Residue frames as a rotation matrix with the C-alpha (Angstrom) as fourth column:
MET 1
0.337 -0.910 0.241 -29.06
0.941 0.319 -0.114 38.73
0.027 0.266 0.964 25.40
THR 2
0.347 -0.314 -0.884 -26.65
0.190 -0.900 0.393 41.57
-0.919 -0.304 -0.252 25.90
LEU 3
0.820 -0.101 -0.563 -25.25
-0.527 -0.518 -0.674 43.57
-0.223 0.850 -0.478 23.01
GLN 4
-0.202 -0.978 0.047 -21.84
-0.931 0.207 0.300 41.76
-0.304 0.017 -0.953 23.54
GLU 5
-0.417 0.061 0.907 -23.53
-0.043 0.995 -0.086 38.33
-0.908 -0.075 -0.413 23.23
ILE 6
0.737 0.664 0.127 -25.45
0.139 0.036 -0.990 39.26
-0.661 0.747 -0.066 20.16
ALA 7
0.608 -0.594 -0.526 -22.34
-0.790 -0.517 -0.330 40.72
-0.076 0.617 -0.784 18.54
GLU 8
-0.455 -0.783 0.424 -20.30
-0.724 0.603 0.337 37.61
-0.519 -0.154 -0.840 19.42
ARG 9
0.060 0.564 0.824 -23.05
0.192 0.803 -0.564 35.37
-0.980 0.192 -0.060 17.98
VAL 10
0.913 0.225 -0.341 -22.90
-0.246 -0.364 -0.898 37.27
-0.326 0.904 -0.277 14.68
VAL 11
0.087 -0.963 -0.254 -19.11
-0.990 -0.113 0.087 36.83
-0.112 0.244 -0.963 14.53
THR 12
-0.539 -0.293 0.790 -19.33
-0.365 0.926 0.095 33.08
-0.759 -0.237 -0.606 15.32
ALA 13
0.418 0.724 0.549 -22.14
0.210 0.511 -0.833 32.48
-0.884 0.464 0.061 12.79
ASN 14
0.824 -0.191 -0.534 -20.12
-0.557 -0.446 -0.700 34.14
-0.104 0.874 -0.474 10.08
LYS 15
-0.247 -0.969 -0.006 -17.01
-0.956 0.242 0.163 32.22
-0.157 0.046 -0.987 10.89
THR 16
-0.672 0.047 0.739 -18.96
-0.070 0.989 -0.127 28.80
-0.737 -0.137 -0.662 10.89
ASN 17
-0.913 0.348 -0.215 -21.23
-0.247 -0.051 0.968 29.64
0.326 0.936 0.132 7.92
GLU 18
-0.592 0.731 -0.340 -24.36
0.804 0.504 -0.316 29.65
-0.060 -0.461 -0.886 10.05
THR 19
-0.988 0.121 -0.096 -25.77
-0.125 -0.992 0.037 32.93
-0.091 0.048 0.995 8.70
ASN 20
-0.473 0.868 -0.151 -29.12
-0.156 0.086 0.984 31.46
0.867 0.489 0.095 7.74
ALA 21
0.008 0.397 -0.918 -29.69
0.855 0.474 0.212 30.23
0.519 -0.786 -0.336 11.29
LEU 22
-0.749 -0.347 -0.564 -28.58
0.606 -0.703 -0.372 33.65
-0.267 -0.620 0.738 12.58
LEU 23
-0.819 0.529 0.224 -31.23
-0.265 -0.694 0.669 35.39
0.509 0.489 0.708 10.45
ASN 24
0.045 0.870 -0.491 -33.91
0.242 0.468 0.850 33.25
0.969 -0.157 -0.189 12.15
GLU 25
0.006 -0.115 -0.993 -32.48
0.955 0.296 -0.029 33.68
0.297 -0.948 0.112 15.57
LEU 26
-0.319 -0.437 -0.841 -31.43
0.810 -0.586 -0.003 37.30
-0.492 -0.682 0.541 15.78
TYR 27
-0.969 -0.004 0.246 -32.94
0.163 -0.760 0.629 39.49
0.184 0.649 0.738 13.02
ALA 28
-0.451 0.859 -0.240 -36.24
-0.133 -0.331 -0.934 41.42
-0.882 -0.390 0.264 13.49
ASP 29
0.114 0.603 0.790 -39.02
0.781 0.437 -0.446 40.70
-0.614 0.668 -0.421 11.01
ASP 30
0.920 0.381 0.096 -38.69
0.369 -0.753 -0.545 44.33
-0.135 0.536 -0.833 9.78
ALA 31
0.163 -0.947 -0.277 -34.88
0.330 -0.212 0.920 44.47
-0.930 -0.241 0.278 9.70
VAL 32
0.976 -0.029 -0.214 -33.21
-0.202 -0.475 -0.856 46.43
-0.077 0.879 -0.470 6.91
SER 33
0.243 -0.937 0.250 -29.92
0.570 0.346 0.745 45.60
-0.785 -0.038 0.619 5.23
VAL 34
0.938 0.057 -0.343 -28.12
-0.177 -0.770 -0.613 48.31
-0.299 0.636 -0.712 3.24
GLU 35
0.367 -0.816 0.446 -25.28
0.881 0.459 0.116 47.70
-0.299 0.351 0.887 0.88
ALA 36
-0.331 -0.571 -0.751 -22.80
0.196 -0.820 0.537 50.35
-0.923 0.031 0.383 -0.29
PHE 37
-0.501 0.239 -0.832 -24.05
-0.850 -0.317 0.421 49.63
-0.163 0.918 0.362 -3.85
ALA 38
0.590 0.802 0.093 -26.49
-0.742 0.585 -0.328 47.14
-0.318 0.124 0.940 -5.42
MET 39
-0.429 -0.690 0.583 -24.95
-0.406 0.724 0.558 43.70
-0.807 0.002 -0.591 -5.56
ASP 40
-0.403 0.396 0.825 -27.64
0.778 0.623 0.080 42.48
-0.483 0.674 -0.559 -8.00
PRO 41
-0.996 -0.076 -0.054 -28.43
0.041 -0.879 0.476 45.04
-0.084 0.472 0.878 -10.75
ASN 42
-0.436 0.899 0.041 -32.08
0.289 0.097 0.953 44.07
0.853 0.427 -0.302 -10.56
GLN 43
0.453 0.551 -0.701 -32.34
0.835 0.014 0.551 45.16
0.313 -0.834 -0.453 -6.95
GLY 44
0.686 -0.191 0.702 -31.62
-0.254 -0.967 -0.015 48.30
0.682 -0.168 -0.712 -4.96
ARG 45
-0.370 -0.905 0.209 -29.12
-0.352 -0.072 -0.933 48.79
0.860 -0.419 -0.292 -2.19
ALA 46
-0.582 0.233 0.779 -31.58
-0.805 -0.028 -0.593 48.11
-0.117 -0.972 0.204 0.61
ALA 47
-0.527 0.526 -0.667 -33.30
0.232 0.844 0.483 44.76
0.817 0.099 -0.567 1.50
GLU 48
-0.585 0.410 0.700 -36.22
-0.785 -0.504 -0.361 45.71
0.205 -0.761 0.616 3.72
GLY 49
0.539 0.740 0.403 -37.67
-0.840 0.504 0.199 42.97
-0.055 -0.446 0.893 5.89
LEU 50
-0.012 -0.573 0.819 -36.40
-0.535 0.696 0.479 39.49
-0.845 -0.433 -0.315 6.95
ASP 51
0.571 0.288 0.769 -37.64
0.366 0.749 -0.552 37.81
-0.735 0.597 0.322 3.75
ALA 52
0.946 -0.323 -0.007 -35.79
-0.198 -0.565 -0.801 40.33
0.254 0.759 -0.599 1.57
ILE 53
0.214 -0.924 0.316 -32.65
-0.955 -0.131 0.265 39.77
-0.204 -0.358 -0.911 3.58
ARG 54
0.127 -0.145 0.981 -33.03
-0.040 0.988 0.151 36.00
-0.991 -0.058 0.120 3.24
GLY 55
0.903 0.276 0.329 -33.33
0.299 0.148 -0.943 36.66
-0.309 0.950 0.052 -0.57
LYS 56
0.699 -0.713 -0.059 -30.14
-0.687 -0.646 -0.334 38.62
0.200 0.274 -0.941 -0.54
HIS 57
0.003 -0.632 0.775 -28.41
-0.731 0.528 0.433 35.71
-0.683 -0.567 -0.461 1.18
ALA 58
0.434 0.253 0.865 -29.81
0.303 0.863 -0.404 33.23
-0.849 0.438 0.297 -1.34
TRP 59
0.987 -0.141 -0.079 -28.61
-0.131 -0.415 -0.901 35.47
0.094 0.899 -0.428 -4.23
TRP 60
0.291 -0.945 0.147 -25.11
-0.952 -0.272 0.141 35.50
-0.093 -0.181 -0.979 -2.76
ASP 61
-0.088 -0.260 0.962 -25.08
-0.365 0.907 0.212 31.66
-0.927 -0.332 -0.175 -2.23
GLU 62
0.656 0.406 0.636 -26.35
0.385 0.546 -0.744 31.07
-0.650 0.733 0.202 -5.78
ASN 63
0.973 -0.163 0.165 -23.94
0.055 -0.529 -0.847 33.55
0.226 0.833 -0.506 -7.49
MET 64
0.359 -0.895 0.263 -20.71
-0.842 -0.432 -0.322 33.42
0.402 -0.106 -0.909 -5.54
THR 65
0.614 -0.351 -0.707 -18.18
0.445 0.894 -0.058 30.76
0.653 -0.279 0.704 -4.59
VAL 66
0.760 -0.339 0.554 -16.54
-0.612 -0.660 0.435 31.76
0.218 -0.670 -0.710 -1.32
HIS 67
0.309 -0.776 -0.550 -12.93
0.113 0.604 -0.789 30.57
0.944 0.182 0.274 -0.97
SER 68
-0.507 -0.442 -0.740 -12.31
0.792 0.100 -0.603 32.19
0.340 -0.891 0.299 2.39
MET 69
0.402 0.620 0.674 -14.04
0.100 -0.761 0.641 34.47
0.910 -0.190 -0.368 4.85
ALA 70
-0.561 -0.602 -0.569 -12.45
0.715 -0.006 -0.699 36.11
0.418 -0.798 0.434 7.91
VAL 71
0.511 0.770 0.382 -14.16
0.359 -0.595 0.719 38.16
0.781 -0.230 -0.581 10.55
GLU 72
-0.675 -0.730 -0.106 -12.73
0.447 -0.290 -0.846 40.65
0.587 -0.618 0.523 12.95
GLY 73
-0.427 0.536 0.728 -14.46
-0.666 -0.731 0.147 42.07
0.611 -0.422 0.670 15.95
PRO 74
0.403 0.710 0.577 -16.97
0.777 -0.599 0.194 42.68
0.484 0.370 -0.793 17.29
PHE 75
-0.840 -0.540 0.038 -16.31
0.466 -0.758 -0.456 46.30
0.276 -0.366 0.889 18.06
LEU 76
0.034 0.912 -0.408 -19.08
0.997 -0.056 -0.043 47.67
-0.062 -0.405 -0.912 20.35
HIS 77
-0.833 -0.115 0.542 -20.46
0.217 -0.968 0.128 51.24
0.510 0.224 0.831 20.11
GLY 78
-0.524 0.639 0.563 -22.65
-0.821 -0.556 -0.132 52.43
0.229 -0.531 0.816 22.89
GLU 79
-0.471 0.430 0.770 -25.66
-0.507 0.582 -0.635 50.35
-0.722 -0.690 -0.056 23.97
TYR 80
0.423 0.872 0.245 -27.21
-0.204 0.355 -0.912 49.53
-0.883 0.336 0.328 20.57
LYS 81
0.843 -0.176 -0.508 -24.50
-0.523 -0.046 -0.851 49.26
0.127 0.983 -0.131 17.87
PHE 82
0.307 -0.857 0.414 -21.56
-0.070 0.413 0.908 47.15
-0.949 -0.308 0.067 16.94
ALA 83
0.589 -0.165 -0.791 -19.29
-0.807 -0.170 -0.565 46.63
-0.041 0.972 -0.233 13.95
CYS 84
0.452 -0.493 0.743 -17.40
0.268 0.870 0.415 43.74
-0.851 0.012 0.525 12.35
ILE 85
0.034 -0.500 -0.866 -14.76
-0.906 -0.381 0.185 43.77
-0.422 0.778 -0.466 9.67
PHE 86
0.669 0.227 0.708 -15.14
0.072 0.928 -0.365 41.04
-0.740 0.295 0.604 7.02
ALA 87
-0.229 -0.742 -0.630 -12.43
-0.844 -0.171 0.508 39.96
-0.485 0.648 -0.588 4.57
ALA 88
0.545 0.504 0.670 -13.51
-0.067 0.823 -0.564 37.55
-0.836 0.263 0.482 1.76
ASP 89
-0.715 -0.581 -0.389 -12.06
-0.544 0.112 0.831 35.90
-0.439 0.806 -0.396 -1.31
ALA 90
0.059 0.866 0.496 -14.89
0.082 0.491 -0.867 34.95
-0.995 0.092 -0.042 -3.66
THR 91
-0.949 -0.313 0.035 -15.50
0.045 -0.023 0.999 34.10
-0.312 0.949 0.036 -7.30
ASP 92
-0.134 0.915 -0.381 -18.59
-0.772 -0.338 -0.539 35.25
-0.622 0.222 0.751 -9.31
LYS 93
-0.231 0.042 0.972 -19.95
0.197 0.980 0.004 32.07
-0.953 0.193 -0.235 -10.76
THR 94
0.756 0.622 0.205 -21.29
0.323 -0.082 -0.943 33.82
-0.570 0.778 -0.263 -13.84
SER 95
0.849 -0.472 -0.238 -18.26
-0.516 -0.643 -0.566 35.80
0.114 0.603 -0.790 -14.87
GLY 96
0.695 -0.634 -0.340 -15.61
0.606 0.770 -0.197 33.56
0.387 -0.069 0.919 -13.31
LYS 97
0.039 -0.696 0.717 -13.88
-0.128 -0.715 -0.687 36.72
0.991 -0.065 -0.117 -11.91
ARG 98
0.301 -0.167 -0.939 -12.23
0.878 0.433 0.204 36.14
0.372 -0.886 0.277 -8.52
ALA 99
0.087 -0.242 0.966 -11.84
-0.142 -0.963 -0.229 39.03
0.986 -0.117 -0.118 -6.11
ALA 100
-0.314 -0.171 -0.934 -10.71
0.917 0.201 -0.345 39.65
0.246 -0.965 0.094 -2.57
PHE 101
-0.075 0.330 0.941 -12.46
-0.009 -0.944 0.331 42.45
0.997 0.016 0.074 -0.59
ARG 102
-0.792 -0.120 -0.598 -12.85
0.602 0.006 -0.799 43.91
0.099 -0.993 0.067 2.85
GLU 103
-0.159 0.780 0.606 -15.91
0.079 -0.601 0.795 45.55
0.984 0.174 0.034 4.39
VAL 104
-0.999 -0.007 0.045 -17.11
-0.044 -0.139 -0.989 46.98
0.013 -0.990 0.139 7.54
ALA 105
-0.233 0.964 -0.128 -20.55
0.409 0.217 0.887 46.06
0.882 0.155 -0.445 8.81
ILE 106
-0.926 0.031 0.376 -22.40
-0.333 -0.539 -0.774 48.18
0.178 -0.842 0.509 11.33
TYR 107
-0.459 0.755 -0.468 -25.26
0.571 0.654 0.496 46.57
0.681 -0.040 -0.732 13.15
THR 108
-0.635 0.351 0.688 -28.06
-0.646 -0.730 -0.224 48.28
0.423 -0.587 0.690 15.12
VAL 109
-0.703 0.331 -0.629 -29.90
0.460 0.886 -0.048 46.28
0.542 -0.323 -0.776 17.81
LYS 110
-0.513 0.639 0.573 -33.28
-0.781 -0.625 -0.002 46.97
0.357 -0.448 0.819 19.41
ASP 111
0.423 0.764 0.487 -35.13
-0.891 0.448 0.071 44.73
-0.164 -0.465 0.870 21.81
GLU 112
-0.082 -0.561 0.824 -32.39
-0.375 0.783 0.495 41.97
-0.923 -0.268 -0.275 21.42
LYS 113
0.495 0.192 0.848 -32.88
0.657 0.556 -0.509 41.79
-0.569 0.809 0.149 17.69
ILE 114
-0.726 -0.682 -0.089 -30.79
0.388 -0.513 0.766 43.19
-0.568 0.522 0.636 14.77
VAL 115
0.382 0.914 -0.139 -32.94
0.458 -0.318 -0.830 45.81
-0.803 0.253 -0.540 13.15
ARG 116
0.959 -0.094 -0.267 -30.40
-0.273 -0.555 -0.786 47.27
-0.075 0.827 -0.558 10.71
GLU 117
0.245 -0.940 0.239 -27.12
0.513 0.335 0.790 46.41
-0.823 -0.070 0.564 9.10
GLU 118
0.922 -0.051 -0.385 -25.01
-0.296 -0.733 -0.613 48.61
-0.251 0.679 -0.690 6.87
PHE 119
0.523 -0.757 0.391 -22.04
0.689 0.646 0.330 47.59
-0.502 0.097 0.859 4.81
PHE 120
0.770 -0.423 -0.479 -19.08
-0.497 -0.867 -0.034 49.83
-0.401 0.264 -0.877 3.85
TYR 121
0.799 -0.469 0.376 -16.55
0.586 0.748 -0.312 48.61
-0.135 0.470 0.872 1.31
ALA 122
0.083 -0.903 -0.422 -12.88
-0.163 -0.430 0.888 49.33
-0.983 -0.005 -0.183 0.72
MET 123
0.939 0.328 0.105 -12.75
0.046 0.184 -0.982 49.95
-0.342 0.927 0.158 -3.00
């Protein structure tokens, strides 16, 4: 797959809520996902390895109710990187607090697999 095809698949998977399938399809076993800050106080900012990234997704699904999710992009950068902009409206199931947020995700691709993703938040 080309970088464009991988990037478009990421956008489509996020728009259609197929992110778990995306992990299996396009993420390297040793991929790293880095948040701007720890989402779960019991974990750090980085999830290292595909199983840890799956755990991060499971935590999100268990703890958040997503009311809407929009994706802009992809925006390609050179041969190995692309970015997407996400806008979400979600409620924390524990606190009941609802919030809207935007973030930029930058993905690094090697050998047709996503090896790193980094998230930047508008606070």
